FIDO-839096 format. One record per residue (C-alpha): chain; residue in one letter; x negated, y negated, z; residue number from 1. Coordinates in steps of 0.2 Angstrom, whole numbers. Each point is the difference from the previous one (the first is absolute). Layout:
<rs>
<r ch="A" aa="A" u="X" v="Y" w="Z" i="NUM"/>
...
</rs>
This chain:
<rs>
<r ch="A" aa="M" u="124" v="864" w="-376" i="1"/>
<r ch="A" aa="K" u="13" v="12" w="7" i="2"/>
<r ch="A" aa="R" u="14" v="-2" w="12" i="3"/>
<r ch="A" aa="I" u="-3" v="12" w="14" i="4"/>
<r ch="A" aa="I" u="15" v="8" w="8" i="5"/>
<r ch="A" aa="D" u="2" v="12" w="15" i="6"/>
<r ch="A" aa="K" u="6" v="17" w="-7" i="7"/>
<r ch="A" aa="Q" u="11" v="3" w="16" i="8"/>
<r ch="A" aa="T" u="9" v="-16" w="2" i="9"/>
<r ch="A" aa="G" u="-1" v="-8" w="-18" i="10"/>
<r ch="A" aa="L" u="-6" v="-16" w="8" i="11"/>
<r ch="A" aa="F" u="-13" v="-11" w="-8" i="12"/>
<r ch="A" aa="I" u="-17" v="0" w="9" i="13"/>
<r ch="A" aa="R" u="-12" v="-10" w="-10" i="14"/>
<r ch="A" aa="D" u="-7" v="-5" w="-18" i="15"/>
<r ch="A" aa="D" u="-16" v="10" w="-3" i="16"/>
<r ch="A" aa="F" u="-10" v="10" w="-13" i="17"/>
<r ch="A" aa="T" u="-1" v="16" w="10" i="18"/>
<r ch="A" aa="F" u="12" v="10" w="11" i="19"/>
<r ch="A" aa="N" u="1" v="16" w="9" i="20"/>
<r ch="A" aa="E" u="10" v="12" w="-12" i="21"/>
<r ch="A" aa="E" u="6" v="11" w="15" i="22"/>
<r ch="A" aa="T" u="9" v="-14" w="10" i="23"/>
<r ch="A" aa="E" u="2" v="-15" w="-13" i="24"/>
<r ch="A" aa="I" u="7" v="-3" w="-17" i="25"/>
<r ch="A" aa="G" u="-9" v="-12" w="-12" i="26"/>
<r ch="A" aa="L" u="12" v="-9" w="-12" i="27"/>
<r ch="A" aa="D" u="-3" v="-11" w="-15" i="28"/>
<r ch="A" aa="V" u="15" v="-10" w="2" i="29"/>
<r ch="A" aa="E" u="4" v="-19" w="2" i="30"/>
<r ch="A" aa="A" u="-1" v="-6" w="18" i="31"/>
<r ch="A" aa="S" u="16" v="-2" w="10" i="32"/>
<r ch="A" aa="Q" u="6" v="-17" w="1" i="33"/>
<r ch="A" aa="G" u="10" v="-8" w="15" i="34"/>
<r ch="A" aa="F" u="0" v="15" w="11" i="35"/>
<r ch="A" aa="Y" u="-6" v="-1" w="18" i="36"/>
<r ch="A" aa="H" u="-6" v="19" w="0" i="37"/>
<r ch="A" aa="P" u="2" v="7" w="-17" i="38"/>
<r ch="A" aa="K" u="5" v="18" w="-2" i="39"/>
<r ch="A" aa="W" u="-2" v="10" w="-17" i="40"/>
<r ch="A" aa="T" u="15" v="12" w="-4" i="41"/>
<r ch="A" aa="G" u="-9" v="8" w="-14" i="42"/>
<r ch="A" aa="T" u="7" v="-11" w="-13" i="43"/>
<r ch="A" aa="E" u="2" v="-17" w="8" i="44"/>
<r ch="A" aa="W" u="-5" v="-11" w="15" i="45"/>
<r ch="A" aa="I" u="13" v="-3" w="14" i="46"/>
<r ch="A" aa="E" u="-1" v="-8" w="17" i="47"/>
<r ch="A" aa="G" u="-8" v="12" w="12" i="48"/>
<r ch="A" aa="A" u="2" v="-10" w="16" i="49"/>
<r ch="A" aa="T" u="14" v="5" w="12" i="50"/>
<r ch="A" aa="E" u="-1" v="-16" w="9" i="51"/>
<r ch="A" aa="I" u="-8" v="-16" w="-6" i="52"/>
<r ch="A" aa="P" u="-7" v="-11" w="14" i="53"/>
<r ch="A" aa="P" u="6" v="-18" w="1" i="54"/>
<r ch="A" aa="Q" u="-13" v="-12" w="-8" i="55"/>
<r ch="A" aa="Q" u="-9" v="-11" w="13" i="56"/>
<r ch="A" aa="P" u="4" v="-18" w="-1" i="57"/>
<r ch="A" aa="Q" u="-14" v="-11" w="-8" i="58"/>
<r ch="A" aa="A" u="-9" v="-12" w="12" i="59"/>
<r ch="A" aa="P" u="3" v="-18" w="-6" i="60"/>
<r ch="A" aa="T" u="-13" v="-8" w="-10" i="61"/>
<r ch="A" aa="F" u="-10" v="-15" w="6" i="62"/>
<r ch="A" aa="E" u="10" v="-12" w="-10" i="63"/>
<r ch="A" aa="E" u="17" v="7" w="7" i="64"/>
<r ch="A" aa="R" u="-7" v="-1" w="17" i="65"/>
<r ch="A" aa="L" u="-6" v="-18" w="-3" i="66"/>
<r ch="A" aa="Q" u="17" v="-5" w="-7" i="67"/>
<r ch="A" aa="A" u="9" v="7" w="15" i="68"/>
<r ch="A" aa="L" u="-11" v="-9" w="12" i="69"/>
<r ch="A" aa="E" u="2" v="-16" w="-10" i="70"/>
<r ch="A" aa="Q" u="19" v="2" w="1" i="71"/>
<r ch="A" aa="L" u="0" v="3" w="19" i="72"/>
<r ch="A" aa="E" u="-11" v="-15" w="3" i="73"/>
<r ch="A" aa="L" u="12" v="-11" w="-11" i="74"/>
<r ch="A" aa="E" u="15" v="7" w="10" i="75"/>
<r ch="A" aa="R" u="-8" v="-4" w="16" i="76"/>
<r ch="A" aa="M" u="-6" v="-17" w="-5" i="77"/>
<r ch="A" aa="F" u="17" v="-5" w="-7" i="78"/>
<r ch="A" aa="N" u="11" v="10" w="12" i="79"/>
<r ch="A" aa="L" u="9" v="9" w="-15" i="80"/>
</rs>
């Protein structure tokens, strides 16, 4: 499988076995690790994103919600 890169921008598009040789580059290199939008410089991967959006907060789990409700009820019952 190859890493398919946009010829104009150098940005990673997808992993695939085929690619359009006119507009894409197919590389036999290790996958980029830890980049939001990987970009190939010709010799190495760099971060291609100019602005990384903030991560969305995770919704609390059922257990976390239950624990919070129990705490609120205890505070209400004992006026803590």
